[in-house]
N, C-alpha and C positions, 0 to 999 in steps of 0.2 A: 625580200621583195621579188615578185615574179618578173621574168625577163621576156622580151620579145624573142620569139624562137626563130630568128633568121641566122642560124648558126651552123647549118649542115648542108653544104652545097653538093649533096649527092641525091639525085632524084630517084624515084622508085624504079625506073627502068635501069639506071646504072647499078642500083643495089641488086636487082634481080639478075642482071647479067653477071655481076661479080660473084653472086652465090651459085649461079649455075656452073661456074668454072671452079667450084670448090675442089672437086676431086683432082683436077689437074694441078691446082695450086698446092694441095697437100702432097701430091706425089712429087712435085718438083721442089717443094720446100719454099715456094714463093710466098711473100707476104700478101695478104689481101688488103689493099689500100684504097679506101674510098676517097673520092675527091673531097677536099675540104678547104677550098680557097676562101680566105677570109673575106667577109663582106664588111669588115671594119678594119681600120688601121689602128694598131695599138700593140700593147705588150703581148708577146707569145712565149709560152713556156711549155716544155715537155716534161711529164712526170710519169715515172714508172709505177705500176701498180699491178694488181692481179684481178682478173675477171671473176665475177661471181654471178654470171647469168645462169650458170649451173654450178655444181660443186667441184668442178674440175680445177679451177684456179689457174687458168692459162695466163701467162705473162702478157701484160698490155703496156703500151706506151700511149699516154693520153696527151694530146696537144690542147692547150687551153689558151684561147685568145680573148683578151678583154674579160677575163673571168668566166668565159663560157667554153665548155668542152666542144671542140670542133672536129676532132679526128681521133680515131683509135686505131692502133697498129699492134701487131704481135711483138713481144719483147724477146729478141733472140738471146738475151742473157739468161732467160729463164728456161730451164729444161722442158717445162710444160709447154707444149707447142712445137718442140723440136724432136726429142727422143727420150726414151726411158732408160738408157744406159749411157755411161760416159763415152764409150767408143762411138755409139750412134750419135751422141750429141755433137762430138767434134767433127764427125763426118757430115752431119746434116746442117750444122749451124752456118756454114759458109754459104748456104743457099737461102737462108732466112728462116722464118718461123711461120706457124700456121695459126689461124683463129677461125672459129666456126661462125655461121650466120648470126647466132645469138649474140656472140661477143661483138661482132661487127655492127650490130644494130643497137647496142646498149645505150647509145646517146638518146635514141627515141624513148627508151624507158626512163632515163634520167629526167627528160623534159616533158614527160607525158602529162598533159593537162588534167587527166583523170586521177592523178595521184592524190592521196589524202594529204591535206595540207595542215590541218589543225586537229588537236584531240577532239573527239566527238563522244558525247554522252547520250546514251539511250534514254528517251523519256516515255516510250511506249512499253509498258510491262509485258505485253503479249509478245511472244517470240515465234518466229517461223521464217523460213527463207523467203516466202512471198509476202511477209508482213512488214510494213513500213516501220522502221525503228524510231522514226520521228526524232532524228538526231538534233542535238543541241551542241553547237561549237562552244568549247570552253578553253581556258588557258592551260598551259602546261602546269602551272602551279596548282591550279584546281584539280587537274587530272592526277598529279602525283599525290596530292593530299587525300583524294578519294581512295587511291590504291593503298596508301600508307594506313589509312583507317581500317580498311578491310583486312590487311595483313596483320596489323597490330591486334585486332580482335582475336585472330587465331592464336597469336602468341599469348595474349592475356588469358585465353581459355585453355592454354597448354594443349593446343591441337595443331601444331605446325604441319603435321602430315596431311591436313585437309587441303593443302596447296599442292597442285600438280602443274608442271610446266611441259610444254611440247615445243620443239624447235627444229628448224632445218639444221642438219648435222655438221655443217662446216661454218657456222656462224657463232664465234666466241663461245663454244661449248665449255671452255675452261672456266670462265667467269660464271656462267649459269650453274655449273656444278658447285662452284664455291658458294654462290648465293644460296642454293638449296641446302647445302650442308650447314652453312651458318644459320639459316632459318630453322633447320631441324626437320626438313621433310626428305624422305628417301625418293620422292616421286619426281625425279628429273628424267625427261625422256627426249629422245632425238629420232630423227626421221629414218635412220638406217633400217629399223625393223619393218618398215613398209617398202623397202627397196631390195637390199642385197644380203640380208642376214644369212640366208641359206647358203649362199656361196661362201661367205666368210666362215661359217661354222663347219661346212664340209671340208674346206681347205685346211682349216685348223686341225681337224681330226685326222687328215691324211698327211699333210705336209708340214704342219706345225706353225704355219703363219696364216693370218686372216685374209691377206690380199695379195696372193701371188700374181705376178704380171709376166706375160710372155715376151720373150725377146724376138718379136715377130720379124724384125728387119733382117735377122741373120739365121732364120730357120729354113728348113727345106719342105716342111709339110705343116699346114695349119688345118686343124679339124675343130670347127666351131659349132657348138650345140646351143641353139636358142639364143643367139647373140648376133646383133646387127651393128657392129662398131663403126661402119661407114655412115650410119645415119643417127643411131642413138649414141652420139658422141659425148663422152665424159671428159677425157683429156684430149686436147686438140691434136696431139701428136699421134694418137692411135690410128686414125685413117692413114696418115702419112706413112707410118712404119709398116703397116700391113700392106699397103700398095707398093712400098719400096721392097718389101719381102717378095712380093709377086714379081716385081721387076727384076729382082735378083735370082729368079728361077723357082721360087717356092710354089708348091701346089696348094690350092685353097679348096676345102670341101666344107659346105655349110649344111647343117642338119636343122631344118626349120619347117613348120607347116606352111610357111609363107615364103614366097620368092621375094626376099628382102633386097634392099640396096646392096648389101654385102653378097647375097646369093647371086646378084647380077654380075658381080666381078669374079665369082668363083669358077673353078674348073668343073665343079660338080655340085648340084643342089639335090639333096635327098629330102623330099617332103614327108615328114614323119607325123604320126598321130600325136596330138598333144599329150604330154604326161607319160610317154613311153621311151624317153631318151635313156633311162636307166637300163631297160632291157637291151637296147642296142649296144650300149657301152659294155655290158656284161658279155654279150655275144662276140663283140670285137676282142675282148680279153680272152674269151674261150679259144678263139682261133689263134691268137698270138701265142698263147701258152701251149696249145695242142701241137702247133707246128714249130715249136721251139724258136720262136722269133723274139722272145723276151731276152732281156739283158741279165743273164744268169749271174755274172760277177757282181754287178751293182746290187742285185736282189740279195745275194748271199752276204754282201758286206754291209749294206745300208738299210735293210728292211727287216720287218718282223711280221710273222704270220703268213708267209707266202705258201707254205705247204698246205695249210688248211684252206687258204683262198683258192689254191689250185683245185682242191677237191670240191669246193663250193661251186666252181665254174663248170664242173663236169657235164651237167645237163643244160647249161646255158648256151645251147647250140644256135647257129644262125637260123635253123628251121624253127626252133622255139621262138626266137625273137621275131621272125617274119610274121607269125600269127598275131603277135602283139602290136608291133609298130607299123606293119604294112610295107616294110622295105624288103625286097627279095633277098633270099638267103645267099644267092651267089654274089649279089652286090655287097652284102655284109662281109663275105670272105675276101673279096677283092679289096675293099676298104681297109680291112684289118692288115692285110699283107702290105699294102701301100704305106700305111701309117708306120708300121714297124720297120719297114725296109728303107724308108727315106728319113734318115736321121741327120741333124736334130729335127724332131717333130714336136708339135705342141697340140694337146687336146685341152680345150677350154670351154667353160660354161658360165653363163650369167643368169639373168633373172627369168628367161623364158621357162626352162624347166623348174627353176627355183621357186617360183611363185605358184606352185601346185603342191598338193598334200604329200606327194612322194618325192619331192624335190631334194630333200637332204640325201637320201640314199642314191638318187640319180646323180647328183653332183659328186658324191664320193666315188661312184663307179667311174665317172669321167676323169676325175683327177688321178685315179689309180692307173689309168692308161699311161700317163707320163711316168709313173713309178715303174710300171712293167718294162718300159723300154729304156729306163735309166736316164731319161732326159730331164733331170731335175737340177736346177741351179747350174746349168751348163750354158755356154754361149749358144744362142738359138733355141734355148729351152724354156721351161716354166721356171721363172726365177723366184727365189724365196724372198720376196720384197717385204720389207717392214718399214712402216712410216718412221721418218726421222724424228727422234724424240727431243722435244724441247725440255728444258729443266722443269722441275716441279713448280707449282704455284707458290708465289710469295705469301699467300694467305694460308695460314695453318688452320685446318678444319678437322673435324671428326665426323665421319659419316653416321647418319642416324641409324639406330638399331631397330627402328620400327619397320615392320614388314611392309614391303612395297604393295601399293594398291593393285598393280597389274599382275601380281603373282609370278613375277619373273623367275623366282626360285623353283618353280614347277617345271621349267623347260630345261632339259638336260644340256642342250647347247644354246641356251638363250644368250642374248647379246646385251651388253651394258646399255644399249640405247633403249631398252625396255620392250614392252609389248603393247603397242597402241590398241590393237584389236581387243585384247582382254581388258584393258582399262575401260574402253567404251562398253564392253559387255557387262562388266561389273557395275558401271555407272547406270546403264540402262535398266538392269534388273535389280539395282540397289543391293547387290550381293557381295560387295567388297568387304574387306576386313574392318572398315570404318567409313564414315561418310566423307565424300569430297565436297568442298565448298567453293574454292577459288581456283581458276585455271588461267594460265597464260598460254597463248599461242603466238609464237614468234616466227614470222615468215612461214606459217603452216596453215593449211586449209583442209582439215580432216573431213569436212562435209563432202568435198569432192575427191579427196585422195585416200579415203579409207573404204573398204568394202561395205556395201549396204548403206547407202546414204540416208535412207529413211530412219534406220535405227540410230545412226550417228546423230542426226538432228534431234530425235527424241531424247537421246542420252544427254546431249549437251544442254538441253532445256532443263534438266534436273539440277544443274549447277546453280549456286546462288549468285556467283559473280564471275563473268568472263572478261578477260582483257585480251584484245588482239592487237599485235604490233605488226603492221603490214603497210604496203604501199597502196593497196587498193581495198575497196569494200568487197571483200571476198564473200563467198557463201557462209563461211564461218563467222566473218565479221558481221554479217547480217543478224547473227544470233547474239552478238556481244553486248555487254553492258557499257563497255568503254573501248574505244578504238584509238590507238596512238599511231601517228604517221611514222612509217619506217624510213629507212634510207636505201638508196641504190649503192652498190659497192663503191662507186666513185666518191661517195660522201663519208666513208668510214674506214677504219683501220683493222688490221688483222695480220696473222702470220700463216703462210701456206707451206706445207711440208710434204704433201702426199703426191703419189702418181708416178714416181720413178724408182728405179733400183740403183739409186745414187744419192748420197746425202746432199741435201740442199735445203735452204730456207729462203723464201721470198716474202717481201713486204707488200701487203695490201695497204695502201695509204690513200687518204682523201686527196682528190685532185681539185675539188671545189668544196666550199663550205656547204653544209646541208641547206638545200634551197629554201626551206620553209622555217629555218631556225630550229628544226627539231633536234632532239637528243638522239645520237646514234644508239642503236639497240643496247650495246654493251653498257653505255653510260646510264641508261634507264635503270638497269639492275644495280650498278654501283651507287647511283643516287638513292635508290630505295634501301640498299644496305646501310647507307649512312643515316638516312632518316629514321630507320628502325634501330639504329645503333647496334647492329648485329656484331657480336663479339667472336674473336677467334679463340683457340683453345687456351691462350694465355690471358684471356679476359680483356683484351684490347679491342676497341672498335676497329673492325678488320680493314675497311677501305678508307679510313679517315684521311690518311696522307698518301694514298696510292691512286694515281690515275691509271687509265688503261695503257698509256705509253710506259709508265713505270713498270706495270705488270709485264708487258712484252719484253722490256729491257731486262728485267730480272730473269725471265725464262730463257732468253737468248744467252745471257752470260753463264747460266747454269747448264747449257746444252753442250754437245760435242763441238759446236761451232765456236763457243767461247768468245762471242763478240757482243758488243753493245748495240742498242738500237740505233744510236748515232752512226756507228760504223756500218751497219746494214744499209742505212739510208745513203751512205756515201759510196757504196759499192756500185759498179756499173749495173744499171738495170735494177738496183735495190735487191740484188740476189747474192747470197753466199752459196758457193758450190765447194764441195770438199776437194782437196787436192788429191785424195785417194781415188783411184779408179773404181768402177763398179767391181765388186767382189763376187766371184762365183765359187761354187762348192763350199759355201759357208758351213754346211752341215759337217764337213770334215773337221773344221776348227772347233765346232761345238760338240762333236761326237753324237750328233742327233741321228735318229733313225726314222724311217717312214713306215706308216702302219697300214697293213692290209685289213686289219680288224680293229674293232673297238672292244677292249677287254677290261678297261679300268672303271667302267660304270656299272652300278648295280641296277639301274633303272631298267624295267622291262620294256620301256618305250623305245630303247635304242637297240637296233640289230647289231650283232657282232660283225656281220658282213653286210654289204650294200644290197640287201634283198630287194628284188623288184616286186612291188605290189601295184595293182592298178590304183589310180587316184580315187579318192572317196566319192567324188561326184562325177558320174559317168553319164553320157547321153542315154536316153530311154525313149519310149514311144511318145511320151508327152513333150519332151524337150530333146529332140534328136540331134542337135548340132552342138559341137564345141564352139565356144566363142573365145577368141584370143584378142589381145590388144598389144600395141607396140608404140614406141615413141619415135616421133619424126624429128629430123635434124633441126627443124625450125623452131622447136619448142622444148622447154624444160618443164616436165610434169604439167601442172595446170597454171603456171605462174607467168607465162610470157604471151598469153593469147591476146593481151591488149596492146602489144607493140605493133604499130601499123605496118612497119616494114616486114616483120615476121608474119603478120596476118596476110600480107600479099603473097607470101610463099605458101601458107597453109592457113586458111581462115575457118575451116570446119572439117569435121571428119565424116566419112561415109562408111557404110557397111559393105564389105567386099565379099563376093560369092563366086564360086567356080562356075563356069559356063554350063557344065553338065548338070550341076545342082540347080541352077537357075532354070534351065530348060525343063527339068523334071517337075518343077513347081509352077511353070508358066509365068515366070517373072522376067521382066525386061530391065535393061540398064536404065537407071533414072527413076524407077518406081519408088513411090513413097510407101514405106512398110512399117509395121509395128513389130518390135522385137520383145518377146515375152520370156520371163523366167519365173520361178516360184516366188521371187522376191520383189519383182517390179516389172515395169514395161517402159519402153522409150520408142520414139519414132525416129526413123532414119531414112536416108536416101541410098538406094542400092547402086552399087558399082560392080559390074561383071568383069572378072579378071581370071585368066588361067593360072595366075601366080598364087593360088591358095588351094590347099587340099580340099577335095570334094566334100569331105565330112566336116569342114571347118568354115566358120564365118569369122571375120576379123575387122578390126578398126584401129585408128590412131587413138591414143590415150590422151586425156587432159582437157577435152572439150566439154561443152554442155554447161557453161557458166550461166548462172542466173543473176550474178552481180558482176563486179570487177571493173567494168568500163564499157564504153560504147563499141569498141572493136570486138570485145570478147563475148558480150552478153548475147544469149540466145543463138549461139553458133554451134551447130552439131549437137551431140548427145553425150551423156556421161555413162561410161561402162559400169560405174560403181552403183548405179541404180539397179543393176541386174544380179549382183552377186550376194552371197550370204556373208554374214559377219564371221569369216573363217580365218583361223590362224593355224600354222603348222605346229603340231604338238611337240616337236623336237626343238625347234628354234624360235618359235613365236612369230615367224615370218607371216605377214599378211598375204593371203592367197588371192591375189588380184586376177590370176589367169585360170582359176578353176570355176568356170561358168558353163552352163548348158542352157540352150534357148530353143524356142521355135519362132518362126516368123510368119506373118500374114500380110497380105496386101491391103492397103487402106482404100 
């Protein structure tokens, strides 16, 4: 039953004031605490859980009054929101923990009246984003029976591979994999390949781990390429530890075409041409090696391929790089000397360079700067972080031997999350190894989140049956045959283990029952597995006697934590932290070496060294401007735009242009313009700022909804109407940031 929403006594002004002070709060470690004086007299409980307004998993304490969530605060027992090392955690936790604006405003998403409340069946066979689906509300039993019938048909026809699933990548991926393996389809896919696969793959090739994390709080020099951690916040402690590092005397240099929020805090901002970060990194390495600033002992003891790499660097001079990236050669030399001489130093890269067609080699070249100076897995260095491993699933499955629809095996450094772009391409051209028939999209909106929205729409229309599980009628939901209401994280369970260089596991647990009586996403798949009587390798119905709590309990007991779910619930903050401190120099225990070259692959697509090549799509006379995009602290991808408090912070995007460029085109601030590419066109409002490279246009990502809700609909424009359906040939990464455009005044 719906409730009257007099539950949150924090008005918009107070919220805006609170979030405006975010940087100070993160720096000092203060909790961001909204006022939440109860308007009712009754029972009050506090329940620890983990945020899922993004994939970061920040620890949260929810206050529930009379069954209504009235307040959210950061959970200091959880390292996420405090620090990513044990030492930093103990130093910082006495000051509290941090939470970002998205986490602070989650109550507004929980009680959003625009949420989907009942299963909805499409009655209009015609499909399109602008076409009314003519929804018919149906019961959960009817919805599950319809899905069961569609899936049973595939099993009866011995075509389980005709099912494909897409999902947000920190939402019960374990059960979804089990379900797909039990069903017999290899086509289980997750969001990582449209986000940070390039970084993961490049790090794996150089450092041996997928997600290295910097010990920023204790370093002396931070060199960040195409990353804006003070705004594009993933883990809530990242801004805090970076600002703490600066307070401790570290120097910060940001390489970015845009003067980002992080660049605003930097000692130096170097505006670089998009896609040229690799050339700059190689030139920095050239200077470091030529001037004998590298760590020779570390290189001799713990690396392979340096002699050849040194030869490879011979002609990668600062003068060579200046012609490519536009940064003066003398500036490159100064930067190289400062980086090498101020140890411990960290060179890091995220999706800015990575979502372009030369991003794999660029990211390799950047990670190798850490190896050159020997600052790997040292205090204040680039740590060899690995996600804490839960025990294996209690469900015994065998993976399908059928070839994947997306051709993942064709990508030398492809990721287990799959290749969304290639799945859509094969579907659009009907060129896959077999036909697809049924697709599930769980908390996923590929129409807005994949390159080239028009092709994505046309591709999805070729599917026989689409199920969308979401909180809103997204653009993808507008194409669905059946939409099931999803949950907000405060209504569901899960285990969170990522984001620190210290073993921990935290419990995401429901703080209220699902508001509309809906099944949590994980239970939908468990229920379908039982209805279809999917059997494990021993021939037993796999989920017959196993709930998700049983599932989590089993994995916890089989992990290094060796605890039960009941024990985890009983721990302070519902968090288990290892008694062992953060370990450094783990490579010495494992006798691992770091690689200047890739020599183990026969594929001609992979360069032995991180060769710089210009990206494939470059500006020309028809489309003379680079177009880049970035994420704002107030939003996660395209899924938070209907939150009214976050909408107050940022309710649309603009197109930003340098003053010199605007003057040369006779454009003024506030002009309505048309942005054109070979793949589409959008209209936008122009904003003039000196904080962007003169050859570059830019905007915030995630806007341009045609569905979703009253706050999100028709606000701003979607970048993905302008790019091609492009993926990186090495990793399968979707190339969101490889776009060239022209602009004209309306």
